[in-house]
C-alpha positions as CSV (number, residue, x, y, z in Angstrom):
1,M,-35.1,113.4,129.1
2,T,-37.3,112.3,126.6
3,L,-36.9,112.2,122.7
4,V,-40.2,110.6,121.4
5,F,-43.5,109.4,123.6
6,L,-45.5,106.5,122.0
7,G,-47.7,105.6,124.5
8,L,-48.8,101.7,124.2
9,A,-46.7,100.9,121.1
10,P,-45.7,97.5,121.4
11,P,-41.7,97.1,122.6
12,A,-40.5,94.6,120.3
13,A,-41.8,96.4,117.7
14,V,-40.4,99.8,118.3
15,A,-37.3,98.0,119.1
16,S,-37.1,96.3,115.8
17,I,-37.3,99.8,113.8
18,L,-34.8,101.5,115.8
19,D,-32.6,99.1,115.4
20,G,-32.5,99.5,111.4
21,L,-31.4,102.9,112.5
22,P,-28.1,104.2,111.3
23,A,-25.7,104.8,114.2
24,S,-25.9,108.5,115.1
25,P,-22.5,110.3,116.1
26,R,-21.8,110.9,120.4
27,F,-22.7,114.0,121.6
28,S,-22.3,116.1,124.4
29,L,-25.7,118.0,126.6
30,R,-25.5,120.3,129.8
31,L,-28.2,121.7,132.0
32,T,-28.6,125.6,131.8
33,G,-31.0,127.5,133.5
34,A,-35.3,127.1,134.5
35,R,-38.2,125.8,132.6
36,Q,-41.7,125.5,134.1
37,L,-43.7,123.1,132.2
38,G,-47.6,122.8,134.1
39,Q,-46.7,122.2,137.3
40,A,-42.9,120.4,137.1
41,A,-39.8,122.9,137.9
42,C,-37.3,122.3,134.7
43,A,-33.5,122.5,134.0
44,R,-33.3,123.4,130.5
45,V,-30.8,121.0,128.5
46,A,-28.6,123.5,126.1
47,D,-28.6,121.6,122.9
48,S,-25.6,122.2,120.5
49,G,-28.4,120.6,117.8
50,A,-27.3,116.6,118.2
51,L,-30.1,116.3,120.6
52,G,-32.7,117.4,117.7
53,E,-31.0,115.6,115.7
54,L,-31.0,112.5,117.2
55,R,-34.8,113.1,117.7
56,E,-36.1,113.7,114.2
57,Q,-34.4,110.2,113.3
58,V,-36.2,108.4,115.7
59,R,-39.5,110.4,114.8
60,E,-39.0,109.4,111.3
61,A,-38.2,106.0,111.4
62,L,-41.5,105.3,113.9
63,T,-43.5,107.0,111.7
64,R,-42.6,105.5,108.5
65,G,-42.8,102.3,110.7
66,G,-46.6,102.8,111.4
67,F,-45.8,104.7,114.8
68,P,-46.2,108.2,114.6
69,P,-45.2,110.1,118.4
70,G,-47.2,112.6,119.0
71,S,-47.5,116.2,118.2
72,R,-46.0,118.2,121.4
73,P,-43.3,120.7,120.9
74,Y,-39.7,119.3,121.7
75,Q,-38.6,120.8,125.2
76,P,-35.8,119.4,125.9
77,H,-35.7,119.8,129.9
78,L,-34.9,117.3,132.9
79,T,-37.7,117.5,135.3
80,V,-36.8,118.5,139.2
81,T,-39.9,118.0,140.8
82,Y,-43.3,117.7,139.9
83,R,-44.3,120.2,142.8
84,S,-44.5,123.9,141.7
85,D,-41.6,125.2,144.1
86,R,-40.6,128.9,142.9
87,S,-37.4,128.3,145.5
88,I,-36.2,125.5,142.8
89,R,-36.8,127.3,139.5
90,E,-35.0,130.7,141.6
91,A,-31.6,128.5,142.4
92,L,-32.1,126.9,138.6
93,T,-32.3,130.3,136.5
94,A,-28.9,131.3,136.8
95,Y,-27.3,126.9,137.0
96,D,-25.1,126.9,134.0
97,G,-24.1,123.1,134.5
98,A,-21.0,121.5,133.2
99,A,-21.3,118.9,129.5
100,W,-21.6,115.7,129.8
101,P,-21.4,113.2,127.1
102,V,-24.5,111.5,125.8
103,T,-23.6,107.6,124.7
104,E,-27.0,105.7,124.3
105,F,-30.3,106.2,124.2
106,A,-33.3,104.1,125.3
107,L,-36.4,102.4,125.2
108,V,-38.2,102.9,128.2
109,S,-41.3,102.3,129.4
110,S,-43.3,103.7,132.2
111,Q,-46.0,102.6,134.4
112,N,-47.0,103.9,138.1
113,G,-44.4,105.9,137.9
114,E,-41.6,103.6,138.0
115,Y,-39.2,103.6,134.6
116,T,-38.1,100.3,133.2
117,T,-35.1,100.2,130.6
118,L,-36.1,97.6,128.0
119,R,-33.2,98.5,125.5
120,T,-30.5,100.3,124.4
121,W,-28.4,101.6,121.2
122,A,-24.6,102.7,121.8
123,L,-24.0,105.8,119.8
124,A,-20.8,106.0,117.2
């Protein structure tokens, strides 16, 4: 799940900014229901507000550091498939998953569909 998309920002500079964040508390998330984003079929992420708070801390720090993130509306989700598949969306519509703990967030690089974790930050 993406908190902020930065495009071609230099990872070392971004990591340096994120190093200055105060530790955020751990929280839980769960998947519930379906969402369609373009052609992608996604599971919605139920958020108690803690995910949004973490995202805002990250966005504000990056903006102050000279890396303002994009302005797309935030829609927390887990992409299930990039194909438009009605049967998957219908199966997800009634889904209500168990909560899982969020204990860290990561700086990730994406190139040609390959994701590489560059650095992680533990939540308190």
